[in-house]
C-alpha positions, 0 to 999 in steps of 0.5 A: 508485538508491543510497540508496533502499530497494528494496521487500522482497517479504515486507515488502510482502506483510506490509503488504498483508495487514495492511490492511483489506479485504484477503485473509488470505493472499497468492496466487501472483499477489500474490507474483509482482507483489511480485517484479515490483515488486522487479525494477522497482526500485520503492522502498519509499517509493513502494509504502508511499505507494501502499498507504496512499493507496489505503486512505485513499481507501477507508476515509475515503470518505463513509459514506453511499455503498455499501460497496466490495467487498473487495480480492482482489489486490495488483494493485488497487494498481497504478494507485495505484503508477503514480500515486505514481511520476508524482507528487512526494509529500512524506514528511510526506504519508506520516506524515499518511496513517498518522495518518489511517489509525491507527484502521484499521491495526495499530501494527506497520504504522504503525511500519515 
């Protein structure tokens, strides 16, 4: 991986904590998982896409369904990270997700 930006622990935790339905601060388990993702050399693009995809699935679901419980851990996103790793996602798709989620995200998150 030469031109691929490996996930930054602080950047990942900042994005995670800025998402709706997530805790106000990261736990030691969240920090450990962020470090594990970095050690696995997971790219920022994969992690960002996975977090946005999971949020889109939560925020844009049918409002008549029962509300989902809050997200308590970064581990919630692991299956989606694995999904994104096994699927080719176009960069335009991340831009699309950011547009769809703009009412739920802060502008600084959308610009990172």
